[in-house]
N, C-alpha and C positions, 0 to 999 in steps of 0.2 A: 345632470341627466337623470331622468326617472326611468324605472323599469316597468312602469305600467302606464296605461293611457291616462292622460291628465283628465281632470273632471271637466275642463272646458271642451274637450273633444267628445261631445255627445250630440246626437241628433236633437234638434230643438223640440221635436215631438214624435209620437208614434207614427203619425201620418208622414212626416218627413222621412223617417226610416223606411216605411213601406214604399214610398215613392222612389227613394234612392235605390233600394234593393230591387224594385221592379225595373228601374232603369238599367241596373246591372244585368238582370236576366233577359230583358227585351233587347234584342240586337239583331245582327245578321242571321242568327240561327232561326229567328221567327220570320223574318221577311225574305230571306234568301233560301236557307237550307230546308226549313220545314215545308214550304210549298213544293219544292222539287222532289224531296224524298217521299212526300205524300203521293205525288204524281207517279213516282216510280214504283210505289208499293200498293196501288189499288184504291187509294182515296179513303172512303168511309171506314172500311175495315181497319186500315192503318190508324185512322184518327181515334177509333174506339179503343184499340190496344194502347195507343199513346196516352190517352186520358187515364186509363187504368194504371199505367206505369207511373204517371205523375203522382197519383194518390199513394201507391204502394212503395215507390222507390224515391222519387224526387223529393217529396215533402218530408219524409222521415230523415233523409240524409241532410237536407237543409236545416231542419230543426237541430240535428246533432251539431252541425257546424256553428250555427248561431249560439247554441248553448255553450260551446267551448269558448267562443269569443266573449260572450257575456261574463262567464265565470273567470276567464283569464285576464280580461281587460288589457290586452296588449296585442302586439303583432302576432300573426298566426303561429309561427314556430314557438315563440316564447309563451303564448297563451296556452298552447297544447301541452308544453312542458310543465307549466305551472299547474294546470288542471290535473295532469298525471301525478305530479308529486302530492297534490292535495288528496288524491285517492291512493296514496302509498305505492305508486308505480314509478318506473324509471323516467327521468326527464328526456330520455332518448326518443320517447313518443313525439317529442317536438320536431324530430326530423321529418315527420309526415307534414307538419305545417310548413316547414322550410321547402319541401318538395312542391307543395301547392303553390307557394309564391314563385318559385323558379319556373314552374309550368306556366303560370299566368304571365310571367315576364317573357317567356319564349313565345307564347301565343300572341302576346301584344305586339311583338316585333313584326309579325305578318298580318295580324288583324288590323293594325294601323294602315298597312298598305292597302288592304281590301277596302277599308273605310275611305281611303283616298280615291279608290275607283268611283265610289258613290259621289264624292265631291267633284270629281272630273265630269261625271254625267250630269250634274247640275249645270255645269258650264256648257256641255254639249247640247243639252236640251234648251237652255235659255238662248244659246247662240244660234239655234235653228238647225243644227246638224241632224237632230232626230226627225224634225218635220221634213227636212230636205230629202230624207231617205225615201219617203213616199212608199213605204212597204218593201223596199228593195233590201233583201237579206244580205246581198253582197256589200252594199254601202254600209249598213250597220256593222257587219262583220269586219269591215275595214277600219271603222272607228274603234272597235274594241281591240282588234289586233294591233292597231296603231298605238293605242294606249299601252298595252302590255309589252310591245316591242321597243318602247322608248324609255330608257333609263332616266332621262332628264325629266320627262313628264311624271313618271312614277315617283321619283325623288321629290319633285315639287309638291305633288298632292299629298304624299305621305308626310312631308315636313309640315304642311299646313295643319294636318290632324294632330301631330305630335306637339307642335308649338301651342296650339289652342288648348290641348290637354295640360301642358306644363303651366300655362297661365291660370287655368281653373284650379288646378291642384295647389299652386303656390299661394292661393288666397285662403287655404285652410278648409276644414271640414264644413263649417256652417256658412261662411261667406263665399266659398268656392264651390265645393262639391254639392252641397245641399241647395244652394241658390241655382246652380246650373240645372239640376233635375227638376226643380220647381217650375222652371220655364219650359225646358225641353220636353218633358214627359207629356204635359197637357197639349203642347203644340204638336207633338208626334201623334197623339191620339186623334186630335182634330183633323190633321192632314190625312191620317189613315182612313177616317170615316168619310171624309170628302171624296177621296179616291175610290173607296168602296162603293159609295152611292153613285158616283159617276160611272164606275165600271158596271155596276148592276143595271143601271138605266140604259147604257149603250151597248152592253155585251150580252152574253148568254147566261143570265142569272139562274134560270131553271136548270140548265145543264151543270153549272158549277155547284149548285146546292145539292143536286142529286148525287153528283160525284163525291162530294165531301161528306154527306151525312146519311147516305144509304149504303150500309156495309155490304160488300160482296166478298165474302171470305175466300172464295175460289181464286181471287186475285192476290191474296196475301200468303206469302211463303214463310217458312221458318226463318229465313234470313231477314224478311221484312219485320217479323216480330222482334228479332234481336236489334234491328235498326231502331225500332220504336223504343225499345228498352234504353238503348244508348242515348237517343235524342232526348228522351224524358229526363235523363240524368244530367246531360250536358247543357240543355236549354236553360236550366236554372242557375247556371254559372257556379256549379259545385266543383269542389276540389281545386279551386283556383286561389284560395285564400281570401276571396272577396267576402263571402258570408261570415267567415270568422272575424275578419276585420270590421265589417259592418256591425256584427254582433257586439264587438268591443265598444262601440259607440252607442249601444242600445240604452235608452232611458230605463231607470229602475221601474219595476212594476209592469213592464211590457210583456204581454203574453207571447211567448215564442211560438206556440201552436197556432194561435189565431192569425198572427202576422205572417207566418209562413204559408198558411192556407191562402191568405189574401194575395200574397205575392205570386203564388203558383196559379191562382185563378186569373189574376191580371195578365200574367205572362201567356197563359193558354188562350185567353180571350183575344189578345193581340195577334197571336199566331193564327187563330181561326178567322179573324177579320181580315188579316193579310191574305189568307186563302180566298176569301170572298172578294177581295180587291183585285186579285190576280187572275183567278180562274174564269170569271166571266169573259175577260179579255182573251184568255187562252182559247176557250172553246169557240168564241165568236169568230176568231181568226184561224181556226183549225190548226192550232199549235199543239204538238204532243204534250200532254200534261206531265210526262216524265222527261222533259227536255233537258234535265240535268242542271249543273251549275250555271250553264249559259242562259237559263230561263230569265234571270233578272237583268242581265247586261246585254243580251242579244235578242232573245225572243220577244220580250215585252216592249223594248224600243221599236221593234218592227211593227207591233200591233198599235202602239201609241201614234206612230207616224201616219196610220190610216184612219185615225179617229178624229172627230171634231175637237178643236182646241188641243190637239195631241201634244204640241210642244209645251203648252202651259201645264197640262196635266202631267206630262213627263217630268217637268221641272219640279212640280209639287211632290211627285212621287219620290224623286231622288233626294229632295230636301228631307223628306220623311225618313228615308233609308239612312241618310247621313246622321240625322238626330239619333236614330236607334243605335247606329254603330258607335256614335260618340259617347253616349251614356255608358256603353259597355267599355269603351276605351278608358274613360276616366275611372271607372270602377277597377279595372285591371291595374291601373297606375297606382291606386291608393295604397295597396299593401307594401310595395317596394319603397314608395315615398315615406310611409310611416316608419318603415325599418330604418331608413337613414336619419329620420327625425328622432325616434325614440332610442334606437340602439347605438347610433353614431353621433348623436348630439348636434345634428345639423339643423339649420332653419328650414321651414317649409319651402321657401323659395329655393334654397340651395339644394335640398333633397329632390325637389321636382326637376330642377335643371339637370342635376347629375343623372337622374333616371331617364330624362328625356334624351340626353346625349347618348347614353348607353343603348337605349331602345332604337334610336335613330341609326346608330352604327350597326346594330344587329339586323335592322330591317334591310340594310343594303344586301345582305345575303339573299333574302327573299326577292327583292327587287331585281337583282341581277340573275336570279333563277328564272324569272319571267322572260328576260331578254336572251337567255341561253348562253350567258357568259361561261367560259370554261372553268373559271375558278369557283363558280357557284354550282357546278354540275359534276358530282363525284364520278359519274360514269366516264368522264373524260380525263380523270386523273390516272396517271400511269400506275399508281399503287393498287388500283382496283382492276387492272387490266389482266384478269385471269378468269378461267371458266367458273361460272357460278357466282361471280361477284355481284351481279345484279339481283340475285335472290337472297343475298345475305341479309338476314333479319327483315327481308321484304322491303328494305328501303335503300340499302347501299347500291349505288348506281343511278339513283334518281337525283333530283335537284336538292339544294339546300333547303328550299321551302318544303319539299316533300318529306324530307327527313324530320324537320321540326314538327310538321303536321302529324306524321305517323307516331313519333315518339311521345308527343304530348297527348294526343287524342286516344291512342291505343294502348299506351303503357302507363304514363304518369297519372292521368286523370282517373282511370279505373282503379289503379292500385291505391291512390289517395282516398278515393271514396270507400273502397273496401276496408281500408285500415280505420278510417273514421267511424264507419258503422260498427265494426267489431269492438273498437275502443269504447264507444258509448254503450253498445249493447251488451258486451260481455266482461269488460275489464274494470269498469267503474264500480265503486262500491254501491250496492243497492240502496243503502240507507241515505246516501247523498244524491243518488240519481232518482229523484222522486217527481211526482206529478207537480208538486209545489215549485220545484226548481225550474220546471218548464212553464210555470204559470198555466197549468192545464187543470180544468175543473172535472173533466171526464175524458175517457178514451185513452188513458195512459197505458193500460194493459194492451190495447190494440197497437199502440205505437211501439211498445217493446217487441211485440211479435214481428212487426215490420222491420225494425232496425236490427233485430238479432238474427232473423231468419230470411225474410223475403228480400230485403235490400241487398245483403251481402251475396246471396245466391244469384240474384239477377245481375249484379255488377260483375260477378265472376263469369257468368255466361257471356256478357258483353266482352270481357277481356279475352276469354278463350276463343271467341269467334274472331276478334280483331287480330289475334296473333296466329290464326289459321288452324287452331286445334279442332274446332267444331266444323 
C-alpha cells in the first residue's frame, strides 16, 4: 500500500481535469437552487453580486484546495497533513481535510436521493404523467407528493443512482470517472441549450432576460447578499474534499489559476443558461420567480404540460438534470473511495462497493424523513420532548434530512473553507507559497489579498448568518 497517489491516477490531460472538475461543480445547485434563490432575491442584482463573489471568494478558495491536492498527491486529509508538515506545521491540519470528506459523504447520502427525484421525473415525463396534468397544479402536486411519500419509490430511484455511481467509480479514475464526464458533460450542455432555445422561443424571453440581467438593487436585501456569498462558495463544490482530490490527480505543469478560472466560468455559464431555460417558461405561465425549491419539481412540470411537445421537452429537461446531478454524485464518491483504496489497501471495486453500501444505508435516514417516519424525525423522539427542544442548535426537532443539511451546509462547509483559506493565506511559508507553485504568471499579489483577507471574512459572514448571529 502506498501513502501517495500512484502515478497512474492522473487525469489524461488538462482538458479532462477541467471537464471533470466542471462536472463536479455543475449540479443541482446550478439547475435547481440557483434559479429559485435568484428569483427569491431580486434577479439581476443578485446575479451581479453572485458573480463578484465567484471572483473574490470562490476562485481563490478553489485554487487553495487544488494546490493542496497537487502538492500532497493523496486523499484530502493526508494531503493537507503532508503539505502542513512540508511547511513546518502540525499534521493535525489534516483534520480539516478529513472533515471535508465526511461532509461530502453526509451530503452525498441525501444528494443521491434528490438525484433520484430527477430520475423519477424522467419516467413520469416519458410515461405521459406530466402531459396528462394539462396545467393542473393539483395533479402535478399529487405526483410529487406521491414520490416523497413513498419509501419504496425513493429507495428504488436512490438505489439506481448509487449503483450507477459505484459502477463508474469501480472502473478507476481514467476509465470510469474521466470517461463518464467526457460523455455526460457535453450531453448535459447540448440538452441545456436545446431546452433554453425552446424555452426562449415559446416563452417570455424578454421578461426573463430583463429579470436576470437588469439589476434592481431595491429588491436585494442584506440577507440576499449573504445568500449570494454562500452560493458562490458552495456552487464550486468547495470544502467537500473534491477539489483537493481532483488536484491530486492534476498533471504536472497545469496552471492552477487558469484551470480554476475556466471551471468557475463554465459553472457560472451553466447556471445562467439554466436561468434562461427556466425563466421564460416561468414568466410565460405567470409562475412566481421565487417559487422556492418546488420550482423544479412542481412549477416547471405544470408549465411544460401546457407547452407544445411538453412531455418530450420535460423528459429532455430531467435527463439533463439527472446528468448534472450524477456528475456531482460521482465527484462526491471519489474521495471516500480513494481513501479505502489508498489508506486501507482495498481494490477500486471493493472500495466503491463499501462506500456505496454505507451511503445507501445512510440515505435511508433522509428517505424516511420525507415519508415522516418517527425514527427519522427527532421531534417525535421522547428524549427531545421538552420546552425549547426544537430550537436547540436550530435543527433538533426537525427531520434526519434537516439535521444533515443544516450541519453540513451551515457548519462543516464554512468552517472547512475558512480553515483552508487561512492555512494557505497565513500559515504556509511564503518562500514555498509562490506564484510558480500555482503556475501563475501574474496576479499572485491580488490572489494573496483575496485568500488572506476577502475570502475568510466573507466565509465568516456566511457562517455567522447561518448560525443566527447576524
